[in-house]
Jmol script that loads the backbone (N, CA, C; Angstrom):
load data "model"
ATOM      1  N   MET A   1      97.741 101.687  95.441  1.00  0.00           N
ATOM      2  CA  MET A   1      97.466 101.986  96.834  1.00  0.00           C
ATOM      3  C   MET A   1      98.308 101.072  97.733  1.00  0.00           C
ATOM      4  N   LYS A   2      98.957 101.665  98.692  1.00  0.00           N
ATOM      5  CA  LYS A   2      99.806 100.919  99.618  1.00  0.00           C
ATOM      6  C   LYS A   2      98.937 100.202 100.652  1.00  0.00           C
ATOM      7  N   THR A   3      99.175  98.905 100.815  1.00  0.00           N
ATOM      8  CA  THR A   3      98.369  98.133 101.763  1.00  0.00           C
ATOM      9  C   THR A   3      99.106  97.843 103.061  1.00  0.00           C
ATOM     10  N   GLU A   4     100.428  98.090 103.088  1.00  0.00           N
ATOM     11  CA  GLU A   4     101.204  97.793 104.287  1.00  0.00           C
ATOM     12  C   GLU A   4     100.899  98.785 105.405  1.00  0.00           C
ATOM     13  N   ILE A   5     100.851  98.259 106.626  1.00  0.00           N
ATOM     14  CA  ILE A   5     100.621  99.071 107.815  1.00  0.00           C
ATOM     15  C   ILE A   5     101.820  98.893 108.732  1.00  0.00           C
ATOM     16  N   GLU A   6     102.377 100.010 109.204  1.00  0.00           N
ATOM     17  CA  GLU A   6     103.487  99.929 110.142  1.00  0.00           C
ATOM     18  C   GLU A   6     102.945  99.504 111.505  1.00  0.00           C
ATOM     19  N   LYS A   7     103.529  98.451 112.067  1.00  0.00           N
ATOM     20  CA  LYS A   7     103.106  97.942 113.369  1.00  0.00           C
ATOM     21  C   LYS A   7     104.333  97.598 114.199  1.00  0.00           C
ATOM     22  N   TYR A   8     104.098  97.377 115.474  1.00  0.00           N
ATOM     23  CA  TYR A   8     105.142  96.905 116.379  1.00  0.00           C
ATOM     24  C   TYR A   8     104.698  95.570 116.948  1.00  0.00           C
ATOM     25  N   CYS A   9     105.574  94.603 116.888  1.00  0.00           N
ATOM     26  CA  CYS A   9     105.260  93.258 117.360  1.00  0.00           C
ATOM     27  C   CYS A   9     105.027  93.287 118.870  1.00  0.00           C
ATOM     28  N   PRO A  10     103.881  92.791 119.334  1.00  0.00           N
ATOM     29  CA  PRO A  10     103.606  92.784 120.769  1.00  0.00           C
ATOM     30  C   PRO A  10     104.450  91.770 121.542  1.00  0.00           C
ATOM     31  N   LYS A  11     105.116  90.863 120.837  1.00  0.00           N
ATOM     32  CA  LYS A  11     105.952  89.864 121.509  1.00  0.00           C
ATOM     33  C   LYS A  11     107.379  90.363 121.704  1.00  0.00           C
ATOM     34  N   CYS A  12     107.984  90.928 120.643  1.00  0.00           N
ATOM     35  CA  CYS A  12     109.397  91.345 120.726  1.00  0.00           C
ATOM     36  C   CYS A  12     109.594  92.857 120.665  1.00  0.00           C
ATOM     37  N   GLY A  13     108.564  93.591 120.244  1.00  0.00           N
ATOM     38  CA  GLY A  13     108.651  95.044 120.159  1.00  0.00           C
ATOM     39  C   GLY A  13     109.237  95.584 118.861  1.00  0.00           C
ATOM     40  N   LYS A  14     109.625  94.702 117.951  1.00  0.00           N
ATOM     41  CA  LYS A  14     110.241  95.112 116.690  1.00  0.00           C
ATOM     42  C   LYS A  14     109.210  95.728 115.747  1.00  0.00           C
ATOM     43  N   LYS A  15     109.624  96.790 115.032  1.00  0.00           N
ATOM     44  CA  LYS A  15     108.761  97.399 114.020  1.00  0.00           C
ATOM     45  C   LYS A  15     108.753  96.509 112.781  1.00  0.00           C
ATOM     46  N   PHE A  16     107.566  96.348 112.186  1.00  0.00           N
ATOM     47  CA  PHE A  16     107.440  95.578 110.948  1.00  0.00           C
ATOM     48  C   PHE A  16     106.275  96.128 110.148  1.00  0.00           C
ATOM     49  N   TYR A  17     106.154  95.673 108.926  1.00  0.00           N
ATOM     50  CA  TYR A  17     105.072  96.117 108.052  1.00  0.00           C
ATOM     51  C   TYR A  17     104.129  94.952 107.790  1.00  0.00           C
ATOM     52  N   CYS A  18     102.863  95.197 108.061  1.00  0.00           N
ATOM     53  CA  CYS A  18     101.826  94.174 107.986  1.00  0.00           C
ATOM     54  C   CYS A  18     100.915  94.449 106.787  1.00  0.00           C
ATOM     55  N   ASN A  19     100.482  93.401 106.134  1.00  0.00           N
ATOM     56  CA  ASN A  19      99.539  93.508 105.014  1.00  0.00           C
ATOM     57  C   ASN A  19      98.175  92.957 105.395  1.00  0.00           C
ATOM     58  N   SER A  20      97.760  93.168 106.626  1.00  0.00           N
ATOM     59  CA  SER A  20      96.478  92.611 107.063  1.00  0.00           C
ATOM     60  C   SER A  20      95.296  93.185 106.283  1.00  0.00           C
ATOM     61  N   ASN A  21      95.470  94.330 105.630  1.00  0.00           N
ATOM     62  CA  ASN A  21      94.405  94.880 104.786  1.00  0.00           C
ATOM     63  C   ASN A  21      94.246  94.106 103.482  1.00  0.00           C
ATOM     64  N   ASP A  22      95.285  93.382 103.097  1.00  0.00           N
ATOM     65  CA  ASP A  22      95.240  92.512 101.918  1.00  0.00           C
ATOM     66  C   ASP A  22      95.919  91.204 102.312  1.00  0.00           C
ATOM     67  N   ILE A  23      95.194  90.378 103.038  1.00  0.00           N
ATOM     68  CA  ILE A  23      95.752  89.183 103.675  1.00  0.00           C
ATOM     69  C   ILE A  23      96.435  88.248 102.682  1.00  0.00           C
ATOM     70  N   SER A  24      96.054  88.295 101.421  1.00  0.00           N
ATOM     71  CA  SER A  24      96.706  87.437 100.424  1.00  0.00           C
ATOM     72  C   SER A  24      98.169  87.820 100.207  1.00  0.00           C
ATOM     73  N   LYS A  25      98.543  89.045 100.551  1.00  0.00           N
ATOM     74  CA  LYS A  25      99.925  89.511 100.410  1.00  0.00           C
ATOM     75  C   LYS A  25     100.682  89.512 101.733  1.00  0.00           C
ATOM     76  N   CYS A  26     100.061  89.049 102.794  1.00  0.00           N
ATOM     77  CA  CYS A  26     100.671  89.116 104.120  1.00  0.00           C
ATOM     78  C   CYS A  26     101.621  87.938 104.356  1.00  0.00           C
ATOM     79  N   PHE A  27     102.744  88.218 104.991  1.00  0.00           N
ATOM     80  CA  PHE A  27     103.735  87.174 105.279  1.00  0.00           C
ATOM     81  C   PHE A  27     103.180  86.093 106.196  1.00  0.00           C
ATOM     82  N   CYS A  28     102.181  86.411 106.987  1.00  0.00           N
ATOM     83  CA  CYS A  28     101.644  85.412 107.920  1.00  0.00           C
ATOM     84  C   CYS A  28     101.039  84.216 107.185  1.00  0.00           C
ATOM     85  N   ASN A  29     100.683  84.392 105.921  1.00  0.00           N
ATOM     86  CA  ASN A  29     100.168  83.273 105.126  1.00  0.00           C
ATOM     87  C   ASN A  29     101.225  82.225 104.827  1.00  0.00           C
ATOM     88  N   THR A  30     102.491  82.565 105.021  1.00  0.00           N
ATOM     89  CA  THR A  30     103.573  81.629 104.723  1.00  0.00           C
ATOM     90  C   THR A  30     104.036  80.861 105.956  1.00  0.00           C
ATOM     91  N   VAL A  31     103.498  81.192 107.121  1.00  0.00           N
ATOM     92  CA  VAL A  31     103.913  80.558 108.375  1.00  0.00           C
ATOM     93  C   VAL A  31     102.860  79.535 108.787  1.00  0.00           C
ATOM     94  N   LEU A  32     103.287  78.293 109.005  1.00  0.00           N
ATOM     95  CA  LEU A  32     102.366  77.226 109.395  1.00  0.00           C
ATOM     96  C   LEU A  32     102.303  77.117 110.914  1.00  0.00           C
ATOM     97  N   LEU A  33     101.098  77.250 111.460  1.00  0.00           N
ATOM     98  CA  LEU A  33     100.874  77.142 112.902  1.00  0.00           C
ATOM     99  C   LEU A  33      99.735  76.167 113.156  1.00  0.00           C
ATOM    100  N   THR A  34      99.811  75.450 114.254  1.00  0.00           N
ATOM    101  CA  THR A  34      98.732  74.526 114.604  1.00  0.00           C
ATOM    102  C   THR A  34      97.522  75.316 115.092  1.00  0.00           C
ATOM    103  N   GLN A  35      96.366  74.689 115.068  1.00  0.00           N
ATOM    104  CA  GLN A  35      95.149  75.323 115.577  1.00  0.00           C
ATOM    105  C   GLN A  35      95.314  75.699 117.043  1.00  0.00           C
ATOM    106  N   THR A  36      95.925  74.826 117.825  1.00  0.00           N
ATOM    107  CA  THR A  36      96.148  75.094 119.245  1.00  0.00           C
ATOM    108  C   THR A  36      97.018  76.327 119.424  1.00  0.00           C
ATOM    109  N   THR A  37      98.089  76.416 118.652  1.00  0.00           N
ATOM    110  CA  THR A  37      98.983  77.567 118.736  1.00  0.00           C
ATOM    111  C   THR A  37      98.260  78.843 118.331  1.00  0.00           C
ATOM    112  N   LEU A  38      97.475  78.789 117.263  1.00  0.00           N
ATOM    113  CA  LEU A  38      96.710  79.961 116.839  1.00  0.00           C
ATOM    114  C   LEU A  38      95.769  80.440 117.939  1.00  0.00           C
ATOM    115  N   LEU A  39      95.095  79.510 118.592  1.00  0.00           N
ATOM    116  CA  LEU A  39      94.192  79.878 119.682  1.00  0.00           C
ATOM    117  C   LEU A  39      94.949  80.514 120.841  1.00  0.00           C
ATOM    118  N   GLN A  40      96.117  79.969 121.176  1.00  0.00           N
ATOM    119  CA  GLN A  40      96.931  80.536 122.252  1.00  0.00           C
ATOM    120  C   GLN A  40      97.405  81.943 121.896  1.00  0.00           C
ATOM    121  N   LEU A  41      97.795  82.150 120.657  1.00  0.00           N
ATOM    122  CA  LEU A  41      98.229  83.479 120.230  1.00  0.00           C
ATOM    123  C   LEU A  41      97.081  84.478 120.317  1.00  0.00           C
ATOM    124  N   LYS A  42      95.892  84.072 119.886  1.00  0.00           N
ATOM    125  CA  LYS A  42      94.723  84.954 119.955  1.00  0.00           C
ATOM    126  C   LYS A  42      94.370  85.313 121.393  1.00  0.00           C
ATOM    127  N   GLU A  43      94.578  84.374 122.318  1.00  0.00           N
ATOM    128  CA  GLU A  43      94.290  84.626 123.731  1.00  0.00           C
ATOM    129  C   GLU A  43      95.294  85.582 124.364  1.00  0.00           C
ATOM    130  N   ASN A  44      96.531  85.590 123.867  1.00  0.00           N
ATOM    131  CA  ASN A  44      97.597  86.352 124.501  1.00  0.00           C
ATOM    132  C   ASN A  44      97.983  87.648 123.794  1.00  0.00           C
ATOM    133  N   PHE A  45      97.577  87.820 122.548  1.00  0.00           N
ATOM    134  CA  PHE A  45      97.943  89.014 121.792  1.00  0.00           C
ATOM    135  C   PHE A  45      96.724  89.551 121.061  1.00  0.00           C
ATOM    136  N   THR A  46      96.625  90.874 120.995  1.00  0.00           N
ATOM    137  CA  THR A  46      95.501  91.490 120.288  1.00  0.00           C
ATOM    138  C   THR A  46      95.910  92.041 118.929  1.00  0.00           C
ATOM    139  N   ASN A  47      97.191  91.874 118.567  1.00  0.00           N
ATOM    140  CA  ASN A  47      97.663  92.402 117.298  1.00  0.00           C
ATOM    141  C   ASN A  47      98.589  91.395 116.625  1.00  0.00           C
ATOM    142  N   CYS A  48      98.962  91.691 115.400  1.00  0.00           N
ATOM    143  CA  CYS A  48      99.833  90.817 114.617  1.00  0.00           C
ATOM    144  C   CYS A  48     101.228  90.729 115.220  1.00  0.00           C
ATOM    145  N   LEU A  49     101.858  89.581 115.036  1.00  0.00           N
ATOM    146  CA  LEU A  49     103.248  89.387 115.416  1.00  0.00           C
ATOM    147  C   LEU A  49     104.115  89.507 114.169  1.00  0.00           C
ATOM    148  N   CYS A  50     105.381  89.873 114.373  1.00  0.00           N
ATOM    149  CA  CYS A  50     106.306  89.988 113.241  1.00  0.00           C
ATOM    150  C   CYS A  50     106.629  88.600 112.690  1.00  0.00           C
ATOM    151  N   TRP A  51     107.201  88.592 111.479  1.00  0.00           N
ATOM    152  CA  TRP A  51     107.530  87.331 110.820  1.00  0.00           C
ATOM    153  C   TRP A  51     108.498  86.510 111.654  1.00  0.00           C
ATOM    154  N   GLU A  52     109.502  87.150 112.245  1.00  0.00           N
ATOM    155  CA  GLU A  52     110.504  86.427 113.019  1.00  0.00           C
ATOM    156  C   GLU A  52     109.867  85.684 114.190  1.00  0.00           C
ATOM    157  N   CYS A  53     108.974  86.353 114.926  1.00  0.00           N
ATOM    158  CA  CYS A  53     108.312  85.705 116.068  1.00  0.00           C
ATOM    159  C   CYS A  53     107.394  84.579 115.613  1.00  0.00           C
ATOM    160  N   LEU A  54     106.603  84.823 114.565  1.00  0.00           N
ATOM    161  CA  LEU A  54     105.727  83.763 114.054  1.00  0.00           C
ATOM    162  C   LEU A  54     106.530  82.574 113.554  1.00  0.00           C
ATOM    163  N   ASN A  55     107.614  82.840 112.862  1.00  0.00           N
ATOM    164  CA  ASN A  55     108.453  81.771 112.337  1.00  0.00           C
ATOM    165  C   ASN A  55     109.087  80.977 113.475  1.00  0.00           C
ATOM    166  N   GLU A  56     109.566  81.663 114.501  1.00  0.00           N
ATOM    167  CA  GLU A  56     110.158  80.980 115.655  1.00  0.00           C
ATOM    168  C   GLU A  56     109.132  80.067 116.330  1.00  0.00           C
ATOM    169  N   ILE A  57     107.929  80.565 116.502  1.00  0.00           N
ATOM    170  CA  ILE A  57     106.862  79.771 117.111  1.00  0.00           C
ATOM    171  C   ILE A  57     106.535  78.569 116.225  1.00  0.00           C
ATOM    172  N   SER A  58     106.489  78.791 114.921  1.00  0.00           N
ATOM    173  CA  SER A  58     106.204  77.704 113.982  1.00  0.00           C
ATOM    174  C   SER A  58     107.280  76.625 114.038  1.00  0.00           C
ATOM    175  N   GLU A  59     108.538  77.031 114.100  1.00  0.00           N
ATOM    176  CA  GLU A  59     109.644  76.068 114.115  1.00  0.00           C
ATOM    177  C   GLU A  59     109.700  75.254 115.403  1.00  0.00           C
ATOM    178  N   THR A  60     109.292  75.848 116.515  1.00  0.00           N
ATOM    179  CA  THR A  60     109.318  75.123 117.788  1.00  0.00           C
ATOM    180  C   THR A  60     108.041  74.317 117.989  1.00  0.00           C
ATOM    181  N   HIS A  61     107.037  74.558 117.143  1.00  0.00           N
ATOM    182  CA  HIS A  61     105.748  73.848 117.203  1.00  0.00           C
ATOM    183  C   HIS A  61     105.053  74.001 118.547  1.00  0.00           C
ATOM    184  N   GLU A  62     105.363  75.068 119.237  1.00  0.00           N
ATOM    185  CA  GLU A  62     104.672  75.313 120.500  1.00  0.00           C
ATOM    186  C   GLU A  62     104.729  76.789 120.817  1.00  0.00           C
ATOM    187  N   TYR A  63     103.881  77.187 121.716  1.00  0.00           N
ATOM    188  CA  TYR A  63     103.848  78.570 122.151  1.00  0.00           C
ATOM    189  C   TYR A  63     103.949  78.589 123.664  1.00  0.00           C
ATOM    190  N   ARG A  64     104.887  79.349 124.168  1.00  0.00           N
ATOM    191  CA  ARG A  64     105.034  79.493 125.617  1.00  0.00           C
ATOM    192  C   ARG A  64     104.566  80.879 126.010  1.00  0.00           C
ATOM    193  N   THR A  65     103.735  80.964 127.018  1.00  0.00           N
ATOM    194  CA  THR A  65     103.239  82.245 127.489  1.00  0.00           C
ATOM    195  C   THR A  65     104.391  83.084 128.018  1.00  0.00           C
ATOM    196  N   ILE A  66     104.348  84.358 127.722  1.00  0.00           N
ATOM    197  CA  ILE A  66     105.400  85.270 128.169  1.00  0.00           C
ATOM    198  C   ILE A  66     105.262  85.514 129.658  1.00  0.00           C
TER     199      ILE A  66
END
end "model"
wireframe off; spacefill off
backbone 0.3
color backbone group
């Protein structure tokens, strides 16, 4: 059974495939974010972000509101 879901990143608009139905296989498990950043993302987005956006946020160690 396929667990990937086609989604569009609410930050950049890029199409990506999410494994939120099987979180153990989801790329978001490989991105390290601070608790503060996670809370800010939850406040500003209602859906998953693509790997590129999450990785960029992780590398800058901060989140700037759009």
